[in-house]
Backbone bond lengths (Angstrom), bond angles and torsions (degrees), N, CA, C in turn:
res aa  C-N    CA-C-N  psi(-1)  N-CA   C-N-CA  omega(-1)  CA-C   N-CA-C  phi
1 M - - - 1.512 - - 1.584 107.45 -
2 A 1.156 117.80 127.76 1.517 124.22 -177.98 1.606 106.45 -65.49
3 N 1.313 109.80 150.34 1.469 119.42 170.11 1.412 114.03 -117.18
4 I 1.399 117.01 178.44 1.449 121.52 -176.62 1.497 115.73 -65.87
5 Q 1.465 115.52 -34.10 1.440 121.67 173.45 1.538 111.14 -55.79
6 Q 1.262 113.40 -45.13 1.480 119.67 -175.34 1.626 110.93 -65.42
7 V 1.437 111.59 -38.58 1.432 114.76 176.50 1.465 114.24 -63.66
8 A 1.403 114.84 -38.70 1.527 119.66 -175.02 1.507 109.50 -70.50
9 K 1.497 115.37 -34.26 1.551 118.07 175.25 1.597 113.13 -68.62
10 Q 1.271 114.10 -39.56 1.494 119.08 176.84 1.439 114.67 -64.42
11 A 1.502 115.49 -38.62 1.340 116.48 177.76 1.596 114.03 -84.58
12 G 1.277 115.55 -16.61 1.424 121.76 176.57 1.571 109.60 78.10
13 V 1.297 114.83 38.54 1.381 124.41 -176.80 1.624 108.61 -131.66
14 S 1.204 119.93 174.53 1.445 125.57 172.09 1.527 113.26 -79.80
15 V 1.376 113.40 154.63 1.331 117.47 172.75 1.631 118.13 -61.13
16 A 1.317 111.72 -31.85 1.497 115.51 169.21 1.348 119.47 -60.03
17 T 1.458 113.41 -31.41 1.483 115.18 -174.69 1.586 107.17 -80.12
18 V 1.464 115.63 -38.75 1.458 117.12 170.41 1.512 113.07 -55.26
19 S 1.308 119.14 -41.27 1.322 115.27 173.47 1.450 124.67 -65.65
20 R 1.413 112.71 -27.09 1.402 115.44 178.09 1.595 109.12 -76.17
21 V 1.390 116.29 -31.07 1.476 118.43 177.36 1.552 108.68 -65.82
22 L 1.383 115.50 -37.33 1.383 117.43 -175.43 1.596 113.33 -73.35
23 N 1.411 115.56 -36.81 1.341 119.64 174.16 1.550 118.66 -74.20
24 G 1.318 115.59 -27.66 1.466 124.22 170.52 1.505 108.32 71.74
25 K 1.401 115.83 19.20 1.467 120.47 -174.71 1.503 111.26 -95.25
26 D 1.412 119.29 -40.76 1.423 123.95 -176.79 1.506 106.96 -98.04
27 K 1.315 112.67 152.68 1.482 119.09 175.73 1.548 113.47 -68.60
28 V 1.337 115.46 130.96 1.452 114.54 170.86 1.495 104.93 -137.06
29 S 1.322 115.74 152.29 1.551 119.17 -172.38 1.540 107.98 -71.54
30 T 1.307 108.79 152.21 1.385 113.68 -174.17 1.512 115.70 -62.46
31 K 1.358 113.91 -29.83 1.437 120.03 175.76 1.436 113.34 -65.99
32 T 1.406 117.66 -45.86 1.401 122.34 -178.72 1.591 110.35 -65.72
33 K 1.395 112.39 -44.76 1.503 116.02 175.57 1.421 112.51 -51.63
34 L 1.303 114.95 -47.71 1.582 117.65 -178.41 1.546 112.38 -61.76
35 K 1.373 117.24 -40.56 1.418 121.41 -179.48 1.572 109.73 -63.08
36 V 1.383 118.27 -38.44 1.415 124.37 178.62 1.426 112.43 -65.65
37 E 1.410 115.22 -46.86 1.542 119.14 176.15 1.431 118.86 -63.18
38 E 1.402 113.01 -34.74 1.550 121.78 173.33 1.571 109.36 -63.53
39 A 1.340 118.05 -42.89 1.417 122.50 177.34 1.552 111.48 -67.80
40 I 1.235 115.11 -35.70 1.566 115.06 -179.95 1.470 108.61 -73.84
41 Q 1.388 122.98 -31.80 1.349 122.02 -178.35 1.574 111.96 -75.80
42 Y 1.360 111.45 -37.52 1.499 120.80 176.93 1.445 113.26 -63.79
43 L 1.250 116.46 -43.63 1.609 119.06 175.71 1.496 115.18 -83.84
44 N 1.351 118.19 -6.32 1.469 126.41 -178.14 1.612 104.83 58.02
45 Y 1.257 114.89 53.36 1.502 119.41 -167.30 1.685 102.66 -87.59
46 E 1.258 114.53 138.12 1.485 120.49 178.19 1.538 107.32 -120.99
47 P 1.306 119.01 110.04 1.451 124.46 -179.51 1.526 114.12 -59.59
48 S 1.168 123.00 138.58 1.555 128.26 171.44 1.622 113.63 -62.62
49 M 1.298 113.01 100.52 1.513 115.94 -176.84 1.595 104.77 -63.78
50 L 1.297 116.90 -34.22 1.475 115.51 -177.08 1.567 110.78 -67.18
51 G 1.159 117.50 -36.18 1.473 122.38 -176.68 1.632 103.80 -71.47
52 R 1.322 116.50 -44.69 1.401 122.93 174.73 1.458 112.65 -54.98
53 N 1.329 119.67 -53.03 1.363 129.44 179.33 1.447 113.38 -55.82
54 L 1.387 116.24 -46.77 1.415 124.63 176.78 1.621 116.37 -55.37
55 R 1.349 106.30 -44.90 1.439 111.63 173.96 1.481 119.74 -66.94
56 N 1.399 114.81 -26.41 1.417 121.50 -179.68 1.579 108.66 -96.60
57 S 1.363 113.28 10.68 1.561 115.55 -178.73 1.520 113.85 49.86
58 E 1.342 116.23 44.78 1.505 121.23 178.11 1.574 105.52 -140.35
59 S 1.251 118.66 159.30 1.623 124.38 179.63 1.548 103.64 -115.96
60 R 1.270 117.66 -23.15 1.477 119.25 -173.77 1.586 109.46 62.79
61 I 1.215 112.56 21.64 1.554 119.01 176.54 1.562 111.09 -115.37
62 V 1.482 118.38 132.71 1.389 110.17 170.69 1.581 104.27 -121.69
63 L 1.287 112.54 152.13 1.498 121.81 179.34 1.565 111.96 -92.13
64 I 1.265 112.80 143.29 1.482 123.56 172.82 1.520 108.88 -118.13
65 L 1.276 115.73 115.73 1.569 120.31 -179.93 1.366 106.69 -101.11
66 I 1.430 116.36 118.18 1.473 119.60 171.47 1.498 104.67 -130.97
67 P 1.421 116.14 156.86 1.452 123.28 -168.73 1.549 107.19 -82.74
68 S 1.441 118.42 -27.69 1.412 120.68 -179.73 1.574 110.15 -160.71
69 I 1.296 110.01 136.72 1.511 114.17 -171.10 1.560 105.20 -82.55
70 S 1.313 121.84 -11.92 1.388 126.68 -169.44 1.687 109.58 -83.58
71 N 1.310 110.81 -16.90 1.496 110.98 179.00 1.399 108.96 -85.53
72 P 1.574 110.17 125.49 1.390 113.13 -170.09 1.389 116.75 -75.13
73 F 1.417 113.32 -9.46 1.591 116.85 -178.35 1.526 108.09 -59.00
74 Y 1.384 124.05 -31.47 1.273 128.31 -175.60 1.447 114.50 -69.94
75 F 1.273 118.18 -29.54 1.580 120.21 -172.24 1.420 115.47 -52.40
76 E 1.395 119.20 -50.65 1.424 118.58 177.52 1.490 118.77 -69.68
77 V 1.327 112.64 -31.88 1.576 116.53 179.51 1.659 105.51 -67.19
78 I 1.308 115.97 -38.21 1.428 122.42 -174.75 1.626 106.26 -67.98
79 K 1.376 109.84 -41.38 1.516 117.15 178.42 1.542 109.45 -59.04
80 G 1.356 116.32 -46.28 1.477 117.39 174.20 1.319 120.99 -60.69
81 I 1.434 118.64 -44.20 1.465 124.80 166.29 1.534 119.46 -47.44
82 E 1.361 105.95 -50.09 1.446 113.23 -176.96 1.456 117.34 -67.35
83 N 1.337 118.58 -40.60 1.394 125.12 174.69 1.473 115.70 -65.34
84 M 1.312 121.28 -36.30 1.474 126.28 170.74 1.508 109.28 -68.67
85 A 1.184 118.40 -46.28 1.516 123.67 -175.06 1.565 108.30 -58.64
86 L 1.426 111.30 -53.41 1.391 113.90 -177.33 1.539 118.17 -59.01
87 S 1.382 109.03 -34.63 1.520 118.52 178.22 1.456 111.38 -61.82
88 Q 1.434 115.38 -21.78 1.365 117.80 -176.09 1.702 108.39 -113.98
89 N 1.307 109.82 26.76 1.511 118.35 178.93 1.525 116.25 52.73
90 Y 1.405 107.78 42.14 1.546 117.40 173.73 1.575 105.28 -116.08
91 S 1.273 113.00 146.83 1.514 119.38 164.92 1.429 113.15 -107.88
92 I 1.337 116.89 155.93 1.427 123.86 -176.05 1.581 111.44 -110.46
93 L 1.408 111.25 152.16 1.440 115.04 179.74 1.557 102.44 -131.38
94 L 1.341 112.55 111.85 1.421 112.19 179.06 1.555 116.95 -83.00
95 C 1.288 118.71 128.71 1.504 120.82 -167.66 1.577 109.14 -124.66
96 E 1.227 116.76 112.46 1.398 126.92 -175.57 1.463 106.03 -88.70
97 T 1.346 120.20 116.89 1.626 120.09 -174.01 1.437 110.54 -96.92
98 D 1.369 118.10 -22.02 1.408 117.56 -169.45 1.501 115.43 58.68
99 S 1.375 114.84 13.90 1.436 124.97 -174.53 1.491 116.34 55.12
100 K 1.456 108.75 39.18 1.476 116.88 -179.27 1.627 110.60 -109.80
101 P 1.096 118.54 123.75 1.508 124.24 -177.26 1.557 110.54 -51.55
102 E 1.386 117.02 -45.83 1.407 121.17 -177.85 1.639 114.04 -62.12
103 K 1.392 113.90 -32.76 1.459 117.23 174.74 1.501 110.50 -78.17
104 E 1.272 120.72 -35.97 1.482 122.14 173.82 1.529 112.89 -54.82
105 E 1.401 109.32 -44.06 1.477 116.98 179.09 1.503 115.49 -53.17
106 I 1.452 111.06 -41.21 1.518 112.82 -173.80 1.620 106.62 -66.63
107 Y 1.338 115.34 -34.37 1.420 120.13 -175.85 1.569 112.26 -75.03
108 F 1.406 111.41 -39.33 1.442 114.27 171.25 1.412 116.88 -57.51
109 D 1.388 117.19 -33.20 1.408 125.09 -177.42 1.622 108.70 -67.49
110 L 1.212 115.51 -28.26 1.473 116.04 -175.24 1.537 110.72 -73.36
111 V 1.381 117.53 -23.72 1.376 126.86 173.93 1.518 109.64 -72.31
112 R 1.378 107.71 -53.68 1.446 113.06 -177.74 1.511 119.47 -58.77
113 K 1.412 109.88 -30.06 1.556 122.37 178.84 1.522 109.67 -91.77
114 K 1.349 116.22 13.01 1.449 125.69 177.41 1.569 115.23 49.94
115 M 1.357 109.02 32.78 1.509 113.19 170.09 1.625 110.64 -92.49
116 A 1.444 118.61 -0.92 1.372 120.32 170.54 1.440 101.16 -146.80
117 D 1.392 112.23 151.65 1.576 116.95 -174.38 1.583 110.74 -95.26
118 G 1.169 122.43 -4.35 1.482 123.30 -176.43 1.535 114.46 176.04
119 I 1.271 114.54 173.13 1.484 122.34 -178.45 1.474 112.54 -137.08
120 I 1.379 109.66 133.55 1.507 117.87 166.76 1.517 106.72 -103.32
121 S 1.246 121.03 121.41 1.598 125.12 -173.58 1.482 104.00 -105.28
122 M 1.340 120.12 124.68 1.392 125.36 167.97 1.487 110.02 -122.75
123 D 1.320 117.54 20.65 1.525 122.51 -178.49 1.600 107.84 -100.38
124 P 1.347 110.76 111.62 1.512 117.14 -174.67 1.621 107.16 -62.64
125 A 1.329 111.35 -27.15 1.488 116.91 -172.03 1.572 110.30 -92.54
126 V 1.252 117.26 11.71 1.400 118.45 -179.72 1.465 116.60 -59.92
127 N 1.247 121.89 153.14 1.432 127.29 -179.76 1.563 105.04 -75.47
128 V 1.386 114.76 102.28 1.538 119.34 -168.91 1.669 108.38 -70.71
129 E 1.342 111.62 -38.79 1.532 111.48 179.88 1.528 114.91 -65.17
130 T 1.366 112.91 -38.48 1.489 113.40 174.81 1.541 114.25 -68.00
131 L 1.425 110.94 -38.26 1.530 113.91 172.93 1.379 115.94 -59.07
132 K 1.395 118.66 -37.20 1.335 125.05 176.11 1.562 115.78 -62.60
133 E 1.303 115.58 -44.72 1.386 124.23 178.74 1.465 113.23 -63.00
134 L 1.484 112.09 -44.44 1.406 119.03 174.60 1.426 115.01 -58.53
135 A 1.428 118.05 -38.62 1.467 122.60 -178.74 1.424 118.33 -64.74
136 E 1.338 118.15 -14.35 1.445 126.75 -176.13 1.566 106.47 -71.49
137 N 1.429 117.54 -26.84 1.428 119.31 -177.43 1.453 115.38 -129.17
138 Y 1.341 114.83 -4.03 1.571 118.10 -179.62 1.548 107.02 -137.07
139 A 1.369 110.39 162.03 1.396 119.88 -179.17 1.528 114.29 -80.99
140 I 1.259 113.18 115.69 1.519 122.22 -179.57 1.550 111.13 -128.15
141 I 1.299 114.16 136.69 1.455 116.61 174.09 1.632 102.21 -134.20
142 Q 1.374 111.75 141.32 1.510 116.76 171.69 1.671 109.11 -99.40
143 C 1.140 114.65 140.15 1.521 124.32 -170.81 1.600 107.72 -125.99
144 S 1.190 117.59 121.02 1.487 126.13 -178.84 1.438 110.72 67.50
145 E 1.410 117.90 -69.96 1.518 120.69 178.26 1.531 111.48 -87.82
146 Y 1.290 120.85 133.01 1.348 121.53 -171.05 1.628 107.72 -147.12
147 G 1.453 112.50 152.73 1.381 112.05 171.46 1.582 103.47 -104.49
148 G 1.235 118.67 128.49 1.373 126.42 -176.15 1.575 113.45 -76.26
149 G 1.283 117.69 144.98 1.493 116.78 175.41 1.555 115.87 72.68
150 I 1.462 118.03 17.13 1.424 114.44 177.49 1.542 109.54 -110.71
151 G 1.273 118.40 12.63 1.458 115.27 173.01 1.494 112.93 84.24
152 I 1.313 125.26 -2.64 1.440 120.67 -176.01 1.490 109.10 -102.17
153 P 1.440 122.43 122.86 1.473 119.54 -177.29 1.500 111.53 -56.31
154 Y 1.384 116.94 155.40 1.431 126.17 -179.62 1.451 112.28 -142.86
155 V 1.318 111.35 156.14 1.584 113.90 172.02 1.742 101.54 -126.38
156 T 1.262 111.97 129.48 1.560 113.37 -176.04 1.521 102.51 -159.89
157 I 1.435 113.70 -169.79 1.436 121.12 -178.98 1.563 98.66 -121.08
158 D 1.224 117.60 168.72 1.480 127.46 175.40 1.590 106.42 -83.20
159 S 1.330 119.15 95.62 1.502 124.19 -173.35 1.422 110.87 -70.55
160 E 1.338 116.19 -31.39 1.481 118.60 -176.02 1.549 107.51 -73.94
161 E 1.195 119.97 -36.17 1.424 128.89 -178.11 1.625 109.27 -70.02
162 A 1.264 109.84 -46.51 1.411 120.11 -176.90 1.540 113.00 -65.30
163 S 1.242 111.07 -35.72 1.552 118.83 -177.09 1.599 104.69 -79.55
164 Y 1.228 118.54 -34.70 1.484 129.63 177.22 1.608 102.62 -57.12
165 H 1.356 118.69 -54.92 1.402 121.16 179.23 1.434 120.04 -63.26
166 A 1.279 117.03 -30.79 1.570 125.16 172.71 1.439 109.69 -61.91
167 V 1.330 113.66 -61.89 1.518 123.12 177.02 1.516 116.72 -53.52
168 K 1.394 116.63 -43.02 1.384 122.27 174.07 1.417 113.06 -55.36
169 H 1.391 117.50 -45.30 1.523 123.88 175.12 1.506 114.10 -52.18
170 L 1.313 109.11 -42.43 1.608 112.57 -176.15 1.623 110.12 -71.09
171 I 1.475 114.25 -33.74 1.388 119.34 177.24 1.529 109.94 -69.69
172 Q 1.279 121.24 -37.54 1.333 125.24 -178.21 1.548 117.20 -68.69
173 I 1.341 114.73 -21.35 1.437 116.92 177.11 1.485 109.36 -103.58
174 G 1.368 122.42 11.05 1.415 123.87 155.81 1.524 108.51 124.04
175 H 1.398 123.58 3.11 1.476 116.91 -179.24 1.400 114.68 -93.82
176 R 1.341 113.69 144.66 1.415 117.09 178.03 1.633 108.70 -126.62
177 K 1.314 114.43 -20.25 1.504 118.64 174.91 1.587 107.38 -96.80
178 I 1.222 116.63 94.14 1.444 120.20 -179.30 1.583 111.52 -129.42
179 A 1.444 101.37 128.94 1.500 113.55 -175.86 1.600 106.39 -89.88
180 L 1.372 113.41 154.03 1.337 124.65 171.40 1.491 114.57 -108.50
181 M 1.323 123.53 121.95 1.371 122.57 173.36 1.534 110.70 -109.33
182 N 1.384 114.58 104.22 1.428 125.03 -166.00 1.518 116.73 -111.53
183 S 1.254 116.87 165.51 1.359 124.10 171.38 1.496 115.70 -90.34
184 D 1.389 123.81 175.24 1.424 125.48 174.59 1.466 106.22 -57.53
185 E 1.422 116.19 131.25 1.540 119.64 179.44 1.525 113.30 -84.69
186 K 1.406 116.16 18.03 1.459 119.00 163.07 1.534 111.96 -69.52
187 F 1.409 110.88 -20.10 1.503 115.51 179.54 1.455 108.24 -97.50
188 L 1.321 113.92 138.44 1.508 121.36 178.70 1.506 113.47 -56.54
189 Y 1.309 117.17 -39.32 1.559 117.86 -176.21 1.563 107.30 -62.35
190 A 1.270 118.74 -37.72 1.455 117.51 -176.85 1.513 111.52 -75.65
191 R 1.303 116.53 -28.21 1.512 112.84 179.56 1.646 104.29 -77.02
192 E 1.227 118.56 -36.63 1.517 123.94 176.24 1.457 111.69 -62.38
193 R 1.267 124.93 -40.46 1.456 127.13 179.06 1.530 111.72 -71.35
194 R 1.362 113.56 -37.38 1.460 117.36 176.45 1.668 108.70 -64.19
195 M 1.296 114.73 -41.59 1.422 117.91 -179.73 1.531 112.04 -62.24
196 G 1.403 116.21 -34.96 1.340 117.26 179.81 1.565 113.07 -73.87
197 Y 1.300 114.00 -32.35 1.552 121.25 171.92 1.478 110.13 -57.81
198 E 1.390 112.98 -45.37 1.452 117.98 -169.87 1.484 109.24 -75.02
199 R 1.424 117.37 -31.78 1.452 119.35 -173.12 1.559 108.19 -73.79
200 A 1.323 116.35 -33.34 1.547 122.56 173.68 1.525 114.30 -59.64
201 L 1.356 110.46 -46.50 1.486 116.44 177.06 1.533 115.90 -61.34
202 Q 1.326 107.02 -53.57 1.483 118.58 179.49 1.634 111.90 -54.38
203 E 1.373 116.45 -44.82 1.361 121.43 -171.95 1.639 108.37 -64.56
204 R 1.442 118.64 -26.46 1.407 117.65 176.35 1.558 109.97 -104.32
205 G 1.212 118.18 13.93 1.568 123.70 169.94 1.594 108.42 72.74
206 I 1.315 114.71 30.93 1.473 119.54 -179.96 1.583 102.46 -93.99
207 P 1.314 112.40 125.02 1.557 115.05 -178.34 1.640 112.61 -66.60
208 L 1.281 114.35 143.85 1.479 120.37 178.89 1.531 108.36 -79.21
209 D 1.315 116.06 120.57 1.551 127.19 -177.88 1.673 102.18 -103.93
210 G 1.359 116.24 107.33 1.444 118.21 168.38 1.499 119.58 -53.43
211 E 1.389 110.15 -27.49 1.537 111.05 -175.03 1.545 108.81 -76.55
212 Y 1.397 116.55 -11.54 1.338 119.77 173.07 1.533 124.70 -82.61
213 I 1.220 109.78 -3.87 1.551 125.11 -174.12 1.450 111.99 -105.06
214 F 1.400 124.13 106.62 1.417 128.03 -178.50 1.571 108.30 -117.22
215 Y 1.340 113.43 148.35 1.413 121.06 -176.44 1.552 107.41 -122.20
216 T 1.357 117.75 147.31 1.415 122.70 176.85 1.492 110.14 -134.82
217 Q 1.328 116.93 147.94 1.378 124.70 -174.48 1.673 110.40 -73.68
218 E 1.212 111.53 -33.16 1.449 117.09 -179.23 1.633 111.71 -126.00
219 L 1.277 116.52 162.08 1.473 116.37 176.71 1.398 117.64 -105.10
220 G 1.354 112.59 41.00 1.495 119.25 -176.61 1.453 116.56 -94.82
221 F 1.349 116.36 172.52 1.542 124.37 178.13 1.544 114.84 -57.00
222 E 1.259 112.08 -46.17 1.439 120.81 179.29 1.521 115.35 -57.45
223 Q 1.334 111.23 -40.01 1.595 122.68 -175.15 1.579 100.56 -76.35
224 G 1.258 125.04 -29.90 1.416 126.84 177.30 1.531 110.48 -68.49
225 Q 1.369 117.38 -42.52 1.319 124.59 178.50 1.596 113.60 -64.71
226 Q 1.344 113.75 -50.78 1.466 121.86 -178.70 1.604 107.01 -66.79
227 T 1.233 125.70 -36.01 1.308 123.02 177.42 1.562 115.49 -69.70
228 M 1.328 112.66 -38.73 1.442 119.25 177.79 1.544 109.21 -62.91
229 K 1.455 114.54 -36.21 1.493 112.64 178.04 1.468 111.74 -60.97
230 K 1.383 122.18 -36.65 1.442 125.38 175.95 1.466 112.97 -60.15
231 I 1.425 113.95 -43.34 1.469 119.30 -176.48 1.341 108.87 -63.89
232 L 1.383 120.01 -41.04 1.582 122.74 -174.06 1.461 110.47 -67.98
233 Q 1.440 115.50 -25.07 1.433 117.96 178.43 1.458 115.68 -76.04
234 L 1.287 120.22 -17.21 1.471 124.32 -177.65 1.561 110.38 -56.01
235 Q 1.383 112.83 135.54 1.405 111.10 178.42 1.593 118.46 -65.70
236 D 1.458 110.62 -37.01 1.512 114.24 172.96 1.516 102.90 -101.84
237 R 1.168 114.19 81.86 1.568 122.51 -172.51 1.525 107.55 -71.07
238 P 1.457 114.08 131.58 1.498 115.69 178.81 1.514 109.65 -75.87
239 T 1.400 110.42 165.61 1.447 118.22 -177.54 1.499 116.77 -100.13
240 A 1.281 113.10 -4.07 1.587 119.20 179.28 1.551 104.10 -154.22
241 V 1.370 107.60 153.01 1.500 120.86 177.46 1.537 110.56 -131.91
242 F 1.238 113.59 134.14 1.609 127.23 176.49 1.584 104.75 -107.97
243 A 1.245 111.94 108.17 1.583 118.81 178.49 1.620 107.03 -100.55
244 V 1.312 113.80 136.91 1.459 113.57 -174.15 1.603 109.38 -85.82
245 S 1.339 119.55 6.48 1.450 117.01 162.39 1.558 108.17 -147.66
246 D 1.182 112.45 162.09 1.598 119.71 -177.47 1.536 105.80 -66.85
247 L 1.328 120.38 -44.80 1.485 117.96 -173.55 1.577 108.58 -61.48
248 L 1.338 119.10 -34.87 1.532 116.75 173.38 1.561 109.67 -66.08
249 A 1.278 110.81 -45.19 1.547 111.61 -178.43 1.541 110.68 -64.27
250 I 1.170 122.86 -36.67 1.431 127.71 176.83 1.557 107.09 -59.27
251 G 1.333 116.76 -57.51 1.475 117.37 171.96 1.439 116.67 -51.30
252 A 1.368 117.93 -39.43 1.483 117.89 178.67 1.541 107.33 -64.34
253 L 1.233 125.14 -41.63 1.528 129.49 -178.04 1.466 102.81 -60.39
254 K 1.212 123.74 -49.88 1.438 124.81 178.94 1.564 113.04 -52.16
255 E 1.311 118.75 -50.07 1.427 127.87 178.84 1.398 111.82 -60.69
256 I 1.405 117.97 -52.52 1.500 119.93 173.58 1.494 114.31 -52.42
257 N 1.325 120.63 -46.98 1.487 118.73 174.67 1.379 115.20 -60.48
258 A 1.399 117.60 -40.53 1.418 120.38 177.09 1.513 119.29 -56.84
259 A 1.458 111.32 -29.62 1.475 125.39 -174.25 1.569 102.29 -83.56
260 G 1.422 122.64 -4.61 1.453 116.23 -179.65 1.566 112.67 81.99
261 L 1.302 116.62 12.76 1.363 120.53 -179.73 1.591 111.66 -101.21
262 H 1.357 114.92 161.46 1.445 121.21 -173.67 1.446 109.53 -104.90
263 V 1.418 116.88 138.01 1.434 122.81 177.12 1.592 101.29 -111.35
264 P 1.394 120.37 129.21 1.369 126.13 1.03 1.666 114.19 -94.07
265 G 1.275 116.59 3.58 1.400 120.97 -176.13 1.450 114.48 -48.97
266 D 1.282 118.89 -56.35 1.454 125.37 -174.42 1.693 108.20 -90.16
267 M 1.226 114.23 -30.68 1.438 119.78 -177.47 1.521 108.90 -157.86
268 A 1.402 113.78 122.75 1.370 120.01 176.51 1.618 109.70 -95.37
269 V 1.329 116.32 148.55 1.514 116.46 -171.58 1.599 105.46 -138.51
270 V 1.287 112.81 136.33 1.392 118.33 179.61 1.681 101.87 -132.44
271 G 1.392 110.27 141.16 1.547 112.81 -175.01 1.607 100.92 -121.07
272 F 1.302 112.98 -164.73 1.560 128.37 -169.87 1.375 112.61 -142.81
273 D 1.210 123.67 119.30 1.535 132.95 167.95 1.449 112.08 124.93
274 K 1.299 128.22 -35.69 1.477 131.48 -175.11 1.549 110.62 61.81
275 I 1.397 110.84 56.15 1.476 111.95 174.03 1.639 108.86 -75.28
276 D 1.255 112.95 167.38 1.568 117.94 -174.31 1.560 110.77 -52.19
277 F 1.300 114.13 -39.71 1.479 115.10 -174.95 1.480 113.62 -64.92
278 S 1.371 118.43 -21.28 1.456 120.28 -167.65 1.544 116.67 -58.16
279 N 1.462 110.08 -31.73 1.495 116.47 176.66 1.428 114.76 -92.48
280 M 1.380 114.69 12.10 1.599 116.67 174.24 1.491 111.84 -111.22
281 T 1.380 114.87 6.72 1.569 114.36 176.89 1.544 110.67 -86.58
282 N 1.258 116.51 161.08 1.450 124.76 169.41 1.345 119.31 -109.74
283 P 1.340 116.29 101.42 1.539 131.80 13.17 1.519 101.31 -83.56
284 A 1.409 112.74 169.82 1.532 116.49 174.38 1.365 104.73 -73.60
285 L 1.501 113.65 149.61 1.430 125.70 -165.56 1.556 108.62 -96.02
286 T 1.306 110.19 132.78 1.371 128.77 166.70 1.580 105.69 -64.99
287 T 1.394 122.32 125.97 1.351 120.26 -170.88 1.586 108.45 -153.30
288 V 1.313 118.73 151.78 1.329 126.02 167.49 1.525 110.83 -81.33
289 A 1.410 116.29 118.54 1.452 121.07 -175.22 1.535 107.20 -88.20
290 Q 1.362 110.50 121.42 1.511 114.05 168.44 1.544 107.51 -95.35
291 P 1.343 120.56 141.22 1.491 124.42 -177.97 1.569 102.83 -76.37
292 M 1.305 120.52 80.60 1.448 122.02 -171.97 1.498 115.31 -65.23
293 Y 1.360 111.49 -48.31 1.514 120.15 -176.03 1.539 107.22 -63.33
294 K 1.357 115.30 -46.92 1.431 116.05 -175.87 1.642 112.10 -68.50
295 M 1.431 111.59 -25.00 1.375 115.21 178.92 1.556 111.25 -67.24
296 G 1.465 110.54 -34.83 1.386 118.47 -179.81 1.603 112.81 -65.55
297 T 1.396 107.14 -50.65 1.510 114.11 179.66 1.568 116.85 -60.52
298 V 1.418 113.31 -33.71 1.523 116.11 175.75 1.538 108.31 -74.06
299 A 1.286 122.61 -40.45 1.526 124.59 -178.74 1.501 111.31 -60.65
300 A 1.410 113.22 -38.68 1.472 117.87 175.96 1.556 114.69 -68.14
301 R 1.306 112.26 -44.18 1.477 119.00 -179.13 1.519 107.99 -61.79
302 M 1.327 118.05 -41.43 1.354 127.03 178.38 1.492 115.81 -56.68
303 L 1.438 111.17 -50.38 1.449 123.81 179.88 1.485 110.06 -63.89
304 I 1.313 121.71 -49.99 1.424 122.76 172.57 1.545 117.77 -51.66
305 E 1.364 115.38 -45.37 1.390 122.18 170.24 1.430 116.08 -52.03
306 K 1.445 113.55 -45.69 1.402 124.72 179.73 1.513 111.24 -61.27
307 I 1.456 110.90 -41.01 1.556 111.85 179.05 1.542 109.22 -69.74
308 Q 1.174 120.19 -32.43 1.485 123.75 175.12 1.571 118.13 -72.64
309 G 1.428 111.83 2.95 1.457 117.37 176.00 1.530 113.18 83.12
310 K 1.243 116.17 11.59 1.559 115.33 -177.70 1.595 107.94 -88.42
311 T 1.418 113.56 160.41 1.347 118.02 175.30 1.540 113.98 -81.18
312 V 1.245 118.22 131.07 1.435 115.13 -172.48 1.697 107.78 -125.61
313 D 1.299 109.58 132.12 1.451 112.50 177.74 1.511 110.60 -97.53
314 S 1.426 119.33 159.51 1.372 127.70 169.65 1.455 113.53 -61.49
315 V 1.326 119.08 149.25 1.473 126.18 176.99 1.496 110.59 -121.55
316 V 1.269 120.35 134.68 1.505 121.71 167.26 1.527 107.42 -117.51
317 L 1.257 111.19 115.48 1.500 119.61 -179.82 1.549 113.78 -79.42
318 G 1.261 121.08 169.04 1.472 122.39 170.49 1.393 116.98 -84.61
319 H 1.271 119.41 171.55 1.517 127.29 176.84 1.469 112.43 -134.23
320 E 1.294 120.65 173.34 1.450 128.94 -174.49 1.431 108.53 -146.57
321 L 1.442 115.89 131.73 1.535 117.11 166.53 1.419 106.53 -88.15
322 V 1.277 117.39 122.10 1.510 126.79 170.94 1.415 113.83 -95.18
323 I 1.391 118.63 104.08 1.388 120.59 -175.06 1.516 115.55 -88.55
324 R 1.234 119.97 123.49 1.459 125.34 -172.90 1.544 111.17 -132.74
325 E 1.333 118.80 -166.84 1.519 120.58 -169.54 1.442 116.15 -70.50
326 S 1.337 114.42 -21.37 1.578 117.37 -178.88 1.510 117.07 -64.48
327 T 1.392 108.58 -12.22 1.606 112.56 171.26 1.449 113.71 -128.18
328 T 1.385 119.73 -11.05 1.416 120.48 178.17 1.556 116.91 -130.22
329 G 1.331 116.92 13.81 1.382 119.95 178.83 1.441 118.20 -67.95
């Protein structure tokens, strides 16, 4: 493999001149530039991106923090981030934190040591104070999950409004006894989605029943099954369930079917996210669609602009209630 010294010899110029042509920062005569380019092509020389990036104090790498790679919600978001990043000559590094501070610190250190240029955080359990300190000197964007009022730009949807629309749909088709399958309210999105649930009930004069509100530590299929078991054991059983993630809702569907009940006749179910699996269930799941791919592209664009030193404003994207057979079958 050819090196820069061989290119300089072939072109009849100094190594420094070849470097100036490659970096494109210092003026070089058109004749000299052409000689260097011909030598590069003749020798099939490929410059070291690592060396160039080190000279420019950049890595061209961005980090994506996610709590768990197993949650399919993140797939489309990551695809959006990656496509936008690649189009701007950035690579991505996917960082699974397991919501553990010690793992977060490892990834934060990559930015501090200039081994990465910035972070897109999708971890709702991220250490907000550390993230806030890091954002004073480095490019940070929050995506989907965010800490309000900490001064870090974010891209998300209005979770309170989206939940309100989901529960309002259940009320409009005749349900008054509606259970909420929520996540831990230490997360902002869980508090917002509970607020939307409550607003829809209050607007129609339906009393809030604490027995109908359930919390899970994780947003998984098994947690949906386990929570649905508890709901089915209630003496005054609800006729509908709103789950704050599709995985919870799909677990709930499985448990309802296992109990010999009919969806939506005995129990209507609404999820949240519109992951790919949501239209493969029996019946297909009514769900709140988040614009996951767009969320990713917007987050990546915001981060790159932040890296470039530009001012970046937060973005709230729209959502859509996708009505399927789990509420209207």
